[in-house]
C-alpha positions as CSV (number, residue, x, y, z in Angstrom):
1,M,78.8,127.3,122.7
2,T,81.4,127.1,125.5
3,P,83.1,130.0,127.4
4,P,86.7,130.7,126.7
5,I,89.4,129.5,129.1
6,G,91.6,131.9,131.0
7,D,91.2,135.6,132.0
8,N,93.8,137.6,130.0
9,G,91.9,140.8,130.4
10,L,91.8,141.0,134.2
11,S,93.9,144.1,134.4
12,C,91.8,145.8,131.7
13,L,88.6,144.6,133.4
14,N,89.7,146.1,136.8
15,S,90.4,149.5,135.2
16,T,87.0,149.4,133.5
17,F,85.3,148.7,136.8
18,S,87.0,151.8,138.1
19,S,85.9,154.0,135.1
20,I,82.3,152.7,134.9
21,N,80.3,153.4,137.9
22,P,78.0,150.4,138.2
23,V,75.2,152.4,139.8
24,N,75.2,155.7,138.0
25,Q,76.0,154.4,134.5
26,A,79.1,156.5,133.5
27,N,79.7,158.1,130.1
28,S,79.3,156.2,126.9
29,N,82.9,156.7,125.8
30,N,84.2,154.3,128.4
31,I,81.4,151.8,127.5
32,D,82.4,151.9,123.8
33,E,86.1,151.6,124.6
34,W,85.5,148.4,126.7
35,L,83.5,146.8,123.9
36,L,86.0,147.6,121.2
37,L,88.9,146.1,123.1
38,D,87.8,142.5,122.5
39,S,84.8,140.6,121.0
40,N,84.6,138.7,124.3
41,H,83.8,141.9,126.2
42,G,80.3,143.0,127.2
43,F,78.0,144.1,129.9
44,I,75.3,142.6,132.1
45,R,72.8,144.5,134.2
46,L,72.4,143.5,137.9
47,Y,69.1,144.0,139.5
48,D,67.9,143.9,143.1
49,P,64.9,141.6,143.6
50,N,63.1,144.3,145.5
51,D,63.4,146.8,142.6
52,A,63.5,144.6,139.5
53,S,59.8,143.8,139.6
54,T,58.8,147.5,139.5
55,S,61.6,149.4,137.8
56,Y,64.0,148.2,135.1
57,S,65.9,151.5,135.2
58,R,67.3,150.8,138.7
59,S,70.1,148.4,137.9
60,K,73.9,148.2,137.9
61,L,75.8,148.1,134.6
62,V,78.6,145.6,135.1
63,P,81.4,145.2,132.6
64,C,82.8,141.7,132.2
65,T,84.2,139.1,129.8
66,M,82.8,135.9,128.6
67,W,84.7,134.0,131.3
68,T,84.3,136.4,134.2
69,T,82.7,134.5,137.0
70,I,80.1,135.7,139.6
71,E,82.7,135.3,142.3
72,Q,85.1,137.7,140.4
73,I,82.4,140.2,139.8
74,C,81.4,140.3,143.5
75,S,85.0,140.8,144.6
76,R,85.6,143.7,142.1
77,L,82.4,145.5,142.9
78,N,83.8,145.9,146.4
79,N,80.4,145.6,148.2
80,D,78.5,143.1,150.2
81,L,77.2,141.0,147.3
82,D,77.2,137.3,148.0
83,P,78.2,135.2,145.0
84,R,76.0,132.4,146.4
85,T,72.8,134.4,146.0
86,W,72.8,135.2,142.3
87,Y,69.9,134.2,140.1
88,V,68.9,134.5,136.4
89,Q,65.3,135.2,135.3
90,Y,63.9,134.7,131.8
91,H,61.0,136.7,130.5
92,G,60.1,138.0,133.9
93,D,59.1,134.5,134.9
94,R,61.3,131.5,135.6
95,I,64.1,132.1,138.1
96,G,67.2,129.9,138.3
97,H,69.9,129.8,140.9
98,L,73.5,130.4,139.7
99,R,76.7,129.0,141.1
100,P,79.6,131.3,142.0
101,D,81.7,129.9,139.1
102,D,79.0,130.6,136.5
103,A,79.8,133.3,133.9
104,P,76.8,135.6,133.5
105,L,77.9,137.2,130.2
106,F,78.3,133.8,128.7
107,I,74.8,132.8,129.9
108,Q,73.4,136.1,128.4
109,H,75.1,135.6,125.0
110,N,74.0,132.0,124.8
111,Y,70.4,133.0,125.5
112,L,70.5,135.8,122.9
113,L,71.9,133.4,120.3
114,S,69.1,130.9,121.0
115,I,66.4,133.5,120.2
116,G,68.0,134.6,116.9
117,F,70.8,137.1,117.5
118,S,73.8,136.3,115.4
119,S,76.0,139.4,115.1
120,V,78.8,139.5,117.7
121,Q,78.7,143.3,117.7
122,R,74.9,143.2,118.4
123,L,75.4,140.7,121.2
124,Q,77.8,143.1,122.9
125,Q,75.6,146.2,122.4
126,E,72.5,144.5,123.9
127,G,74.0,144.2,127.3
128,D,73.9,148.0,127.8
129,K,70.2,148.3,127.0
130,H,67.5,148.6,129.7
131,D,65.0,146.7,127.5
132,L,67.1,143.5,127.8
133,G,65.7,143.1,131.3
134,Y,62.4,142.1,129.9
135,L,64.0,139.0,128.3
136,I,66.8,138.1,130.7
137,R,68.1,139.7,133.9
138,F,70.4,138.9,136.7
139,L,69.3,139.2,140.3
140,S,71.5,139.5,143.4
141,D,70.8,139.1,147.1
142,Q,68.1,136.8,148.7
143,L,64.9,136.5,146.8
144,I,61.6,137.3,148.3
145,I,60.0,134.0,149.3
146,D,56.5,133.3,148.2
147,P,54.3,133.8,151.3
148,K,52.5,130.5,150.7
149,I,55.9,128.7,151.0
150,Q,57.3,130.8,153.9
151,P,54.7,132.9,155.7
152,R,55.9,135.6,158.1
153,S,56.9,134.3,161.5
154,L,54.9,135.2,164.5
155,S,56.7,135.6,167.9
156,T,56.0,136.6,171.4
157,I,57.1,136.1,175.0
158,A,54.4,134.0,176.6
159,W,53.7,131.9,179.6
160,I,53.8,128.1,178.9
161,R,53.1,125.0,180.8
162,K,53.6,121.4,179.8
163,G,51.1,118.7,180.8
164,K,49.4,118.5,184.2
165,L,48.2,121.2,186.5
166,I,51.1,120.6,189.0
167,R,53.6,121.9,186.4
168,K,54.7,125.5,186.9
169,W,54.1,128.3,184.3
170,I,57.4,129.5,182.8
171,K,57.9,132.5,180.6
172,R,59.5,131.6,177.3
173,K,60.0,133.1,173.8
174,C,57.6,131.3,171.3
175,V,57.9,131.6,167.5
176,I,55.6,130.2,164.8
177,S,57.5,129.8,161.5
178,T,55.9,127.9,158.5
179,S,54.3,124.9,160.3
180,R,56.4,124.8,163.4
181,L,56.2,126.2,166.9
182,T,59.6,126.7,168.5
183,V,59.8,127.4,172.2
184,Y,63.2,128.8,173.3
185,P,64.3,128.0,176.8
186,D,67.4,129.3,178.5
187,A,70.7,129.5,176.6
188,N,72.0,126.1,177.8
189,T,69.0,124.1,176.6
190,N,68.0,123.2,173.0
191,P,64.7,124.7,171.8
192,C,61.6,122.6,171.8
193,V,60.0,122.3,168.3
194,L,56.4,121.2,167.7
195,E,55.1,120.2,164.3
196,L,51.8,122.1,164.2
197,Q,50.3,120.1,161.3
198,R,50.2,117.1,163.7
199,A,48.5,119.1,166.5
200,S,45.0,120.0,167.6
201,I,44.2,123.2,169.4
202,E,41.6,124.1,172.1
203,E,40.6,127.3,173.7
204,V,41.1,127.2,177.5
205,H,40.0,129.9,179.9
206,L,41.8,129.6,183.2
207,K,41.1,131.9,186.2
208,D,44.6,133.4,186.3
209,K,45.3,133.0,182.5
210,P,42.3,134.2,180.6
211,F,44.0,134.1,177.1
212,C,45.2,130.5,177.0
213,I,45.5,128.0,174.2
214,K,46.0,124.2,174.6
215,L,48.0,122.4,171.9
216,T,47.9,118.6,171.8
217,V,50.5,117.0,169.5
218,D,49.8,113.6,167.8
219,D,53.3,112.2,168.4
220,G,52.4,109.0,170.2
221,R,53.2,110.5,173.6
222,G,49.9,112.4,174.1
223,G,51.6,115.4,175.6
224,A,49.9,118.8,175.8
225,L,51.3,122.3,175.8
226,F,49.4,125.3,177.4
227,L,50.2,128.7,175.9
228,A,49.1,131.8,177.8
229,L,49.2,135.0,175.8
230,N,49.4,138.5,177.2
231,N,46.3,140.3,175.9
232,D,43.2,139.8,173.8
233,E,44.7,141.2,170.6
234,E,47.7,138.9,170.8
235,Y,45.4,136.0,171.7
236,S,43.2,136.5,168.6
237,R,46.3,136.7,166.3
238,W,47.9,133.5,167.6
239,L,44.6,131.6,167.7
240,K,43.9,132.5,164.1
241,R,47.4,131.5,163.0
242,L,47.4,128.2,165.0
243,R,44.0,127.3,163.6
244,K,45.2,127.8,160.0
245,T,48.3,125.8,160.6
246,T,46.7,122.9,162.5
247,N,43.8,122.6,160.1
248,K,44.4,118.9,159.5
249,L,47.1,117.7,157.0
250,P,45.9,118.5,153.4
251,D,45.8,115.8,150.9
252,I,46.6,118.2,148.1
253,A,49.6,120.6,147.8
254,D,50.1,123.1,145.0
255,Y,53.5,124.8,144.7
256,S,53.4,125.4,141.0
257,S,55.3,128.5,139.6
258,S,57.0,129.1,142.9
259,H,60.7,129.3,141.7
260,L,61.6,126.3,143.8
261,E,64.8,124.4,143.6
262,L,64.0,122.2,146.6
263,I,60.6,120.7,147.7
264,P,59.4,122.8,150.7
265,K,60.3,121.1,154.0
266,A,56.8,121.7,155.3
267,L,55.4,119.1,152.9
268,F,57.4,116.3,154.4
269,V,55.3,116.6,157.6
270,N,52.5,114.8,155.7
271,P,53.7,111.5,154.3
272,K,50.0,110.7,153.3
273,L,50.0,113.4,150.7
274,T,48.0,112.2,147.6
275,V,48.2,115.1,145.1
276,L,51.3,117.2,144.5
277,N,51.7,119.9,141.9
278,L,55.2,121.2,141.4
279,R,54.8,122.4,137.8
280,H,57.0,125.2,136.5
281,N,59.8,125.3,139.0
282,N,63.6,124.5,139.0
283,L,63.6,121.3,141.0
284,L,66.9,119.3,141.1
285,M,68.2,115.9,141.9
286,R,70.5,115.5,145.0
287,P,74.1,116.3,144.0
288,V,76.5,113.3,144.2
289,N,79.0,115.3,146.3
290,E,76.5,116.9,148.7
291,A,78.4,118.2,151.7
292,V,75.5,118.5,154.1
293,F,72.5,116.2,153.8
294,T,69.5,118.3,152.9
295,V,65.8,117.2,152.5
296,G,63.9,118.6,149.6
297,W,65.7,117.2,146.5
298,L,63.6,115.2,143.9
299,D,65.2,112.0,145.4
300,D,63.1,112.6,148.5
301,L,59.8,112.1,146.6
302,T,59.9,108.5,147.8
303,R,58.8,109.7,151.2
304,F,55.3,110.3,149.6
305,Q,54.3,106.7,149.2
306,C,50.6,107.6,149.0
307,L,50.9,109.9,146.0
308,I,48.4,109.2,143.3
309,S,49.0,112.4,141.2
310,L,52.3,114.1,140.6
311,N,52.9,117.1,138.3
312,L,56.5,117.9,137.5
313,A,55.9,119.6,134.1
314,D,58.1,122.4,133.0
315,N,61.1,121.9,135.4
316,D,63.7,121.4,132.7
317,L,64.7,118.1,134.2
318,K,66.5,116.8,131.0
319,I,66.6,113.3,132.6
320,F,63.7,111.2,133.7
321,P,63.8,111.1,137.6
322,N,64.1,107.3,138.2
323,V,62.9,108.0,141.8
324,I,59.4,108.4,140.4
325,C,59.4,104.7,139.5
326,H,59.4,104.0,143.3
327,L,55.9,105.5,143.8
328,P,53.8,102.5,143.0
329,R,50.4,104.2,143.7
330,L,50.8,106.8,141.1
331,V,47.7,107.1,138.9
332,E,48.5,110.3,137.1
333,L,52.0,111.5,136.1
334,N,52.8,114.8,134.2
335,L,56.4,115.2,133.0
336,A,55.6,117.5,130.0
337,S,58.1,120.2,128.9
338,N,61.3,118.8,130.5
339,N,63.6,118.1,127.6
340,I,63.6,114.4,128.6
341,E,65.3,112.1,126.0
342,S,64.5,108.6,127.3
343,I,62.3,106.7,129.6
344,P,63.9,104.1,131.9
345,S,62.8,100.4,131.8
346,D,61.9,100.8,135.5
347,I,58.7,102.5,134.3
348,I,57.2,99.0,134.5
349,K,56.9,99.4,138.3
350,L,54.1,102.0,137.9
351,Q,51.4,99.4,137.5
352,S,48.7,101.8,138.8
353,L,49.4,104.5,136.2
354,E,46.4,105.6,134.1
355,V,47.4,109.0,132.8
356,F,50.9,109.7,131.5
357,N,51.8,113.1,130.0
358,L,55.2,113.3,128.2
359,Q,54.3,116.1,125.8
360,S,57.0,118.6,124.6
361,N,60.1,116.5,125.4
362,R,62.8,115.1,123.2
363,L,61.8,111.5,123.0
364,S,62.5,109.5,119.9
365,C,61.7,106.0,121.2
366,L,59.9,104.2,124.1
367,P,61.0,101.2,126.1
368,N,59.2,97.9,125.5
369,E,58.2,97.9,129.2
370,I,55.6,100.6,128.4
371,E,53.3,98.0,126.9
372,Y,53.0,96.3,130.3
373,L,51.3,99.3,132.0
374,K,48.0,97.5,131.9
375,R,45.9,100.3,133.5
376,L,47.2,103.1,131.2
377,R,44.3,105.0,129.7
378,D,45.7,108.4,128.4
379,F,49.2,108.6,127.0
380,Y,50.3,112.0,125.6
381,L,53.4,112.1,123.4
382,S,52.8,115.2,121.2
383,F,55.7,117.5,120.3
384,N,58.6,115.1,120.7
385,L,61.0,113.7,118.1
386,F,59.4,110.5,117.0
387,K,59.9,109.6,113.3
388,D,57.4,106.8,113.4
389,I,54.6,105.6,115.7
390,P,56.5,103.7,118.4
391,I,55.8,99.9,118.4
392,P,55.3,99.8,122.2
393,L,52.7,102.5,121.9
394,A,50.9,100.7,119.1
395,R,50.8,97.5,121.2
396,L,49.1,99.5,124.0
397,T,46.0,100.0,121.8
398,N,45.3,96.3,121.9
399,I,42.3,95.9,124.2
400,R,44.0,93.0,125.8
401,C,46.9,95.2,126.9
402,S,45.4,98.4,128.1
403,D,42.6,100.9,127.7
404,V,44.7,103.2,125.5
405,N,42.7,103.9,122.3
406,N,43.8,107.5,121.6
407,L,47.2,108.2,120.0
408,C,48.3,111.8,120.6
409,L,51.4,112.3,118.4
410,A,51.0,115.8,117.1
411,G,54.1,117.9,116.4
412,N,56.5,115.0,115.9
413,H,58.6,114.1,112.8
414,I,56.5,111.2,111.5
415,R,56.7,110.8,107.7
416,K,55.2,107.4,106.9
417,L,53.1,104.6,108.4
418,S,54.8,101.2,108.6
419,I,53.0,97.9,108.1
420,D,54.3,96.7,111.5
421,V,52.6,99.7,113.2
422,I,49.3,99.4,111.3
423,Q,49.0,95.7,112.2
424,R,49.1,96.6,115.9
425,L,46.6,99.5,115.7
426,E,43.5,97.3,115.0
427,Y,41.6,98.7,118.0
428,C,42.8,102.3,117.8
429,R,39.9,104.8,117.9
430,Q,41.5,108.2,117.8
431,L,44.6,109.2,115.8
432,D,46.2,112.6,116.1
433,L,49.0,113.2,113.7
434,R,48.8,117.0,113.3
435,M,51.9,119.1,112.5
436,N,54.1,116.2,111.4
437,Q,55.9,115.7,108.1
438,I,53.5,113.2,106.6
439,K,53.5,112.8,102.8
440,Y,51.1,109.9,102.1
441,D,51.0,108.1,98.8
442,D,48.4,105.5,97.7
443,N,50.1,102.7,99.6
444,D,50.0,104.7,102.8
445,F,46.2,105.2,102.5
446,I,45.7,101.6,101.8
447,L,47.4,100.9,105.1
448,L,45.4,103.7,106.9
449,N,42.1,102.2,105.5
450,Q,42.8,99.1,107.5
451,L,42.1,100.9,110.8
452,I,38.4,100.2,110.6
453,N,37.7,101.1,114.2
454,L,38.9,104.7,113.9
455,T,36.3,107.3,114.9
456,H,38.5,110.4,115.0
457,I,41.5,111.3,112.8
458,D,43.5,114.6,112.6
459,I,46.2,114.9,109.9
460,S,45.9,118.7,109.5
461,H,48.9,121.1,109.2
462,N,51.1,118.6,107.3
463,N,51.1,120.5,104.1
464,R,52.4,117.6,102.1
465,I,49.4,115.5,101.4
466,N,48.0,115.8,97.8
467,E,45.1,113.3,98.0
468,I,43.2,111.9,101.0
469,D,41.4,108.6,100.7
470,L,39.5,107.3,103.8
471,R,36.7,105.5,102.0
472,S,36.9,102.3,104.0
473,L,36.7,103.9,107.4
474,S,32.9,103.7,108.0
475,K,33.1,104.5,111.7
476,L,34.8,107.9,111.3
477,E,32.8,110.6,113.1
478,Q,35.3,113.4,112.9
479,I,37.9,114.2,110.2
480,R,40.4,117.1,110.4
481,C,42.6,117.5,107.4
482,S,43.0,121.3,107.0
483,Y,46.2,123.0,105.9
484,N,47.4,120.4,103.4
485,K,47.7,120.5,99.6
486,A,44.9,118.0,99.0
487,S,43.0,118.4,95.7
488,R,40.8,115.4,96.2
489,L,39.0,114.0,99.3
490,I,37.4,110.6,99.4
491,L,35.3,109.9,102.5
492,N,32.8,107.5,104.0
493,G,29.8,109.3,105.3
494,H,28.1,106.5,107.2
495,S,29.0,107.9,110.7
496,L,30.5,111.3,109.7
497,K,29.5,114.2,112.0
498,Q,32.3,116.8,111.5
499,L,34.6,117.5,108.6
500,N,37.2,120.3,108.6
501,G,39.1,120.3,105.3
502,S,39.8,124.0,105.0
503,H,42.9,125.6,103.5
504,N,43.5,122.9,100.9
505,K,43.3,122.9,97.1
506,L,40.1,120.9,96.9
507,K,38.6,120.3,93.5
508,H,36.8,117.0,94.1
509,I,35.0,115.5,97.2
510,D,33.7,112.0,96.8
511,V,31.5,110.5,99.6
512,V,30.8,106.9,100.0
513,N,27.4,106.5,101.8
514,S,25.4,109.7,102.4
515,P,26.5,111.7,105.5
516,M,23.1,111.8,107.2
517,N,24.7,112.7,110.6
518,L,26.9,115.6,109.4
519,V,26.5,118.7,111.6
520,Q,29.7,120.6,110.9
521,L,31.4,121.2,107.5
522,D,34.3,123.5,106.7
523,I,36.0,123.3,103.3
524,S,36.9,127.0,102.9
525,S,40.1,128.0,101.3
């Protein structure tokens, strides 16, 4: 779905803005007239971030067309709204930044179509409803920043002295913001900025300055800064804040679910960061035409060369960030739920990788280079678009290639097992094929019975398997085959401990070797 080109209804739109008070929600006759004029007409509701979290009733009803941009709406509302500070929020959760040339009504209609709305008239009518704010809403003005990302600044006029005792005390304005102390001199001199995460603090009691703190910054120059506060209350407040900020550089940073588009600048103070969790944000790659160089794009992850664990799940990346391949120490990488369609061949550079999570993407194939990740142990590929078990993945199960022995391929589109794949799964121990489109015949089970090292198999929720024959798999400890149409089940009970065959049409269960170790059985209908 693409927005129409042009703006033929500008004059009509201007008159509608005049007749519908965006704040007080004018009479329904004007609303109906606007919707009846054209099928491309509609309404959005504009919320203030300070009110939207507590009251959906406090919003502005804004008439617009499918191609009316944010910039045009701001100019016609005739107020101080900034088109650069508009956001869209889905389900009261994820917040995304909008551009001035985005069309909010088009975004709203596209979302409603994606969740099942189909009638054009219904799409138009939904924009006027307060309840729509629980699904999608537009926010204007600056968002409230998460306090863990941007804590409130602390400022005072204090006496400061640099270095030795012979230096004079000077009165200056001092401000702590995030992890920096800024000392403002006179108007003709640039402020002095100290990175507090590289500093150590010490309480100093001088005869004429009883409330004094000494800061020593590890910048190679060994300089010290003495900060004399005005009273005991102020001294306690600053000491507490400085101790918290200078409490050594943490090895772990968690900024999950923080509505971020850029990585917080405070993180780049610590190039030795080892664990970074940025799950459920809106992180972006650096634009090609960036006017002013900004630190914080995904491209800047290369500054963290000590990273061993990186979580970028649920950022809607769509494209695999190739910059990740330049983090050679990565042991654990989570890129789940990002709509990624392909993996670059540069993945071969991640030779330390042991855990790789690519669940809930749009992958249909894997590069051959995957099989050269010798240390890989856990590889999650559930809920993608694979139509067959990828050959590179099958090769990984060879004990001479890697430690992968568990194939997680639930929720894909796999229908059959090929001979080429089975021949490479000799050492596979666990096979998860839940919620696929498998319809096995006798030949398929002949192939499956060649996997003599299997200990766990899950083929539940396929609903197309009429008979299950696993008689040759003597090492099987756990079998899950529920929610199929199987009328007959043939098993080997030598090692069997758990069997879940519920919700089938079972009439016969044949067991080769007595299941002496069986502790759990469910064959309910």
